[in-house]
BAMARDREN-575853 format. One record per atom (N, C-alpha, C): residue number from 1; residue in three letters; x, y, z. Coordinates in steps of 0.05 Angstrom, whole numbers. Each point is the difference from the previous one (the first is absolute). Layout:
<rs>
- num, residuo, c1, c2, c3
- NUM, Ala, X, Y, Z
...
</rs>
This chain:
<rs>
- num, residuo, c1, c2, c3
- 1, His, 2643, 5654, -2198
- 1, His, -28, 5, 1
- 1, His, -6, 28, 11
- 2, Glu, 16, 10, 18
- 2, Glu, -5, 26, 11
- 2, Glu, 0, 21, -22
- 3, Arg, 19, -3, -18
- 3, Arg, 2, 20, -22
- 3, Arg, -25, -2, -18
- 4, Glu, -10, -24, -5
- 4, Glu, -24, -3, -17
- 4, Glu, -24, 12, 15
- 5, Gln, -2, -4, 26
- 5, Gln, -22, 11, 15
- 5, Gln, 1, 30, 1
- 6, Ala, 24, 12, 0
- 6, Ala, 3, 29, 1
- 6, Ala, -6, 13, -27
- 7, Ala, 2, -16, -21
- 7, Ala, -4, 11, -27
- 7, Ala, -29, 9, -3
- 8, Ser, -4, 19, -17
- 8, Ser, -27, 10, -6
- 8, Ser, -16, -22, -14
- 9, Pro, -27, 2, 1
- 9, Pro, -16, -20, -14
- 9, Pro, 6, -1, -30
- 10, Ile, 6, 23, -12
- 10, Ile, 7, 1, -28
- 10, Ile, 27, -15, -5
- 11, Ala, 19, 4, 17
- 11, Ala, 26, -14, -3
- 11, Ala, -4, -30, 3
- 12, Arg, -17, -8, 19
- 12, Arg, -5, -29, 3
- 12, Arg, -14, -11, -25
- 13, Met, -19, 15, -10
- 13, Met, -14, -9, -24
- 13, Met, 19, -3, -24
- 14, Leu, 17, 20, -3
- 14, Leu, 19, -1, -22
- 14, Leu, 20, -24, 3
- 15, Ala, 8, -5, 24
- 15, Ala, 18, -23, 6
- 15, Ala, -15, -26, -7
- 16, Ala, -25, -2, 8
- 16, Ala, -15, -24, -6
- 16, Ala, -4, -4, -30
- 17, Leu, -5, 22, -14
- 17, Leu, -3, -1, -29
- 17, Leu, 26, -9, -13
- 18, Arg, 22, 12, 9
- 18, Arg, 27, -8, -10
- 18, Arg, 5, -30, 4
- 19, Asp, -7, -10, 23
- 19, Asp, 5, -28, 6
- 19, Asp, -19, -18, -17
- 20, Thr, -23, 10, -6
- 20, Thr, -19, -16, -16
- 20, Thr, 7, -1, -29
- 21, Val, 9, 22, -11
- 21, Val, 5, 0, -29
- 21, Val, 29, -6, -8
- 22, Ser, 18, -2, 19
- 22, Ser, 27, -7, -6
- 22, Ser, 8, -26, 13
- 23, Glu, 21, -12, -10
- 23, Glu, 10, -24, 12
- 23, Glu, 17, 5, 25
- 24, Asp, 7, 26, 4
- 24, Asp, 17, 6, 24
- 24, Asp, -13, -9, 26
- 25, Gly, -26, 4, 3
- 25, Gly, -13, -9, 24
- 25, Gly, 1, -30, 4
- 26, Arg, -4, -14, -22
- 26, Arg, 0, -29, 1
- 26, Arg, 28, -10, 7
- 27, His, 21, 12, -12
- 27, His, 27, -8, 7
- 27, His, 7, 7, 29
- 28, Ala, -8, 23, 8
- 28, Ala, 5, 9, 28
- 28, Ala, -12, -20, 20
- 29, Gln, -25, -8, -5
- 29, Gln, -13, -19, 18
- 29, Gln, 14, -27, 0
- 30, Ala, 9, -9, -23
- 30, Ala, 14, -26, -2
- 30, Ala, 26, 1, 16
- 31, Tyr, 15, 22, -3
- 31, Tyr, 25, 3, 14
- 31, Tyr, -5, 3, 30
- 32, Leu, -21, 14, 8
- 32, Leu, -6, 4, 28
- 32, Leu, -7, -28, 12
- 33, Ser, -15, -16, -14
- 33, Ser, -7, -27, 10
- 33, Ser, 25, -16, 4
- 34, Glu, 19, 1, -19
- 34, Glu, 25, -15, 2
- 34, Glu, 16, 10, 24
- 35, Ala, 1, 26, 4
- 35, Ala, 15, 11, 22
- 35, Ala, -12, -9, 27
- 36, Arg, -26, -1, 1
- 36, Arg, -13, -9, 25
- 36, Arg, 6, -30, 6
- 37, Leu, 6, -15, -21
- 37, Leu, 8, -28, 4
- 37, Leu, 30, -2, 7
- 38, Gly, 14, 22, 2
- 38, Gly, 28, 0, 8
- 38, Gly, 19, -3, -23
- 39, His, -10, 3, -25
- 39, His, 17, -2, -23
- 39, His, 14, 26, -6
- 40, Trp, 23, -2, -12
- 40, Trp, 15, 24, -7
- 40, Trp, -10, 11, -27
- 41, Ile, 2, 26, -2
- 41, Ile, -7, 14, -25
- 41, Ile, 24, 17, -8
- 42, Leu, 9, -4, -24
- 42, Leu, 25, 12, -9
- 42, Leu, -5, 16, -26
- 43, Gly, 8, 24, -1
- 43, Gly, -1, 16, -24
- 43, Gly, 28, 5, -11
- 44, Val, 3, -3, -26
- 44, Val, 26, 5, -13
- 44, Val, -4, 20, -22
- 45, His, 15, 22, 1
- 45, His, -1, 19, -22
- 45, His, 18, -9, -22
- 46, Thr, -10, -2, -24
- 46, Thr, 16, -8, -23
- 46, Thr, -6, 19, -23
- 47, Pro, 19, 16, -7
- 47, Pro, -4, 21, -21
- 47, Pro, -2, -11, -28
- 48, Asp, 9, -24, -6
- 48, Asp, -1, -10, -27
- 48, Asp, -8, -29, -1
- 49, Arg, -8, -10, -24
- 49, Arg, -11, -27, -3
- 49, Arg, 21, -21, 8
- 50, Asp, 25, 3, -6
- 50, Asp, 20, -20, 7
- 50, Asp, 1, -3, 31
- 51, Gln, -2, 22, 14
- 51, Gln, 1, -2, 29
- 51, Gln, -26, -12, 11
- 52, Val, -22, 4, -14
- 52, Val, -25, -13, 8
- 52, Val, 4, -31, -1
- 53, Glu, 11, -9, -22
- 53, Glu, 4, -29, -3
- 53, Glu, 20, -11, 21
- 54, Arg, 21, 15, 5
- 54, Arg, 20, -8, 20
- 54, Arg, -13, -2, 28
- 55, Ala, -16, 20, 7
- 55, Ala, -14, 0, 26
- 55, Ala, -19, -24, 1
- 56, Arg, -15, -4, -21
- 56, Arg, -19, -23, -1
- 56, Arg, 15, -26, 4
- 57, Asp, 23, -4, -14
- 57, Asp, 15, -24, 3
- 57, Asp, 9, -5, 29
- 58, Val, 10, 21, 13
- 58, Val, 10, -2, 27
- 58, Val, -24, -7, 19
- 59, Leu, -22, 14, -3
- 59, Leu, -23, -5, 17
- 59, Leu, -11, -28, -4
- 60, Ala, -2, -9, -25
- 60, Ala, -10, -27, -6
- 60, Ala, 19, -21, 11
- 61, Ala, 26, 5, -2
- 61, Ala, 20, -20, 11
- 61, Ala, -2, -3, 30
- 62, His, -11, 21, 13
- 62, His, -3, -1, 29
- 62, His, -29, -4, 8
- 63, His, -15, -12, -18
- 63, His, -28, -8, 5
- 63, His, -19, 23, 4
- 64, Gly, 5, 22, -14
- 64, Gly, -17, 23, 1
- 64, Gly, -27, -7, -11
- 65, Ile, -21, 12, 11
- 65, Ile, -27, -4, -10
- 65, Ile, -12, 26, -9
- 66, Ala, -19, -1, -18
- 66, Ala, -15, 24, -9
- 66, Ala, 20, 21, -10
- 67, Ile, 18, -8, -17
- 67, Ile, 20, 19, -11
- 67, Ile, -14, 16, -22
- 68, Lys, 0, 26, 3
- 68, Lys, -15, 18, -18
- 68, Lys, 18, 23, -8
- 69, Arg, -5, 10, -24
- 69, Arg, 13, 25, -9
- 69, Arg, -22, 21, 0
- 70, Phe, 4, 21, 16
- 70, Phe, -19, 22, 1
- 70, Phe, 11, 22, -18
- 71, Gly, -11, 3, -23
- 71, Gly, 8, 21, -19
- 71, Gly, -17, 25, 5
- 72, Arg, 5, 20, -16
- 72, Arg, -15, 25, 3
- 72, Arg, -30, -5, -4
- 73, Trp, -7, -16, -20
- 73, Trp, -28, -5, -7
- 73, Trp, -9, -29, 3
- 74, Thr, 18, -18, 5
- 74, Thr, -8, -28, 0
- 74, Thr, 13, -15, 24
- 75, Val, -12, -23, 6
- 75, Val, 11, -18, 20
- 75, Val, 2, -27, -15
- 76, Val, 24, -11, 0
- 76, Val, 5, -25, -15
- 76, Val, 10, -21, 19
- 77, Asp, -13, -24, -1
- 77, Asp, 10, -23, 15
- 77, Asp, 25, -10, -13
- 78, Leu, 21, -5, 15
- 78, Leu, 24, -12, -10
- 78, Leu, 1, -29, 10
- 79, Pro, 8, -19, -17
- 79, Pro, 0, -27, 9
- 79, Pro, 17, -4, 26
- 80, Gly, -11, -14, 19
- 80, Gly, 13, -5, 25
- 80, Gly, -12, -25, 13
- 81, Glu, -1, -1, 26
- 81, Glu, -10, -23, 14
- 81, Glu, -30, -3, -2
- 82, Arg, -15, 20, 10
- 82, Arg, -30, -2, -1
- 82, Arg, -11, 29, 3
- 83, Pro, -24, 4, -9
- 83, Pro, -12, 27, 4
- 83, Pro, -11, 2, 28
- 84, Leu, -5, 24, 9
- 84, Leu, -13, 4, 26
- 84, Leu, -29, -10, -2
- 85, Ser, -10, -12, 21
- 85, Ser, -27, -11, 0
- 85, Ser, -20, 22, 3
</rs>
């Protein structure tokens, strides 16, 4: 929060606009809520589709929730346990 408070009014406005028009803000808030509940958040870099599927299989086998693929332009839910609330 200190960094947000130190930002100029224009920077804060642009950040708010970014969060409003993109799903990034919604995803960030969902992950922040889960972290506050003491849940783990894990990111896995997968350079190709086969590795995406392998990572999804491993995460689902270990009861992963809200498994998503963040692409350059899209966010795709991958079947797993349950979505974030």
